[in-house]
C-alpha positions in Angstrom: -5.5 6.8 14.2 -6.1 3.1 14.0 -5.4 3.0 10.4 -1.9 4.9 11.1 -1.0 2.2 13.8 -2.1 -0.7 11.4 0.1 0.6 8.6 2.9 1.1 11.0 2.8 -2.4 12.2 2.6 -3.7 8.7 5.6 -1.4 7.9 7.5 -2.9 10.8 6.7 -6.5 9.8 7.8 -5.8 6.4 11.1 -4.1 7.5 11.8 -7.2 9.7 11.2 -9.6 6.9 13.0 -7.5 4.1 15.9 -5.5 5.8 19.1 -7.0 6.4 19.6 -5.5 10.0 17.5 -3.5 12.4 19.1 -1.9 15.4 15.9 -0.9 16.8 12.4 -2.0 16.0 10.9 0.4 18.3 12.5 3.3 16.5 11.2 2.0 13.1 7.8 1.7 14.4 7.7 5.2 16.0 9.2 6.8 12.9 6.4 4.8 10.8 3.9 6.2 13.2 5.2 9.8 13.0 5.8 9.9 9.1 2.8 7.8 8.2 4.8 5.1 6.6 3.3 2.2 4.7 4.7 -1.2 3.6 5.7 -1.0 -0.1 2.9 -3.4 -0.9 0.2 -1.1 0.5 1.8 1.8 -1.4 1.6 0.0 -4.7 -2.1 -0.9 -4.1 -3.0 2.4 -3.3 -1.4 3.5 -6.6 -3.2 0.8 -8.6 -6.5 2.0 -7.0 -5.7 5.5 -8.0 -5.0 4.6 -11.5 -8.3 2.3 -11.6 -10.3 5.3 -10.4 -8.8 7.6 -13.1 -9.1 5.0 -15.9 -12.9 4.4 -14.8 -13.7 8.0 -15.0 -12.0 8.2 -18.5 -14.2 5.3 -19.5 -11.1 3.1 -20.1 -12.0 0.3 -17.9 -15.4 -0.8 -16.3 -14.3 -3.1 -13.5 -11.5 -4.8 -11.8 -11.2 -8.1 -9.9 -7.9 -8.9 -8.2 -5.3 -8.3 -10.9 -7.8 -8.5 -13.8 -8.9 -5.4 -15.3 -12.2 -5.4 -17.6 -12.7 -3.1 -20.5 -15.7 -2.6 -22.7 -13.9 -4.8 -25.4 -13.4 -7.5 -22.9 
């Protein structure tokens, strides 16, 4: 439940920062809670983590630090 709330808060902050106009911030927050919306940066991050886990299982990569991915070849 806490993760849903933190994601909804982050989604609302991103909406306030990037959308041109928000009629009801409360409605955006409630919708984010109900639908499990996450800010775009979090969605991209989870996709990167999913890719890394797949690549590690395939033995393509061995580690990742920030935006740097390490392979057996360096």
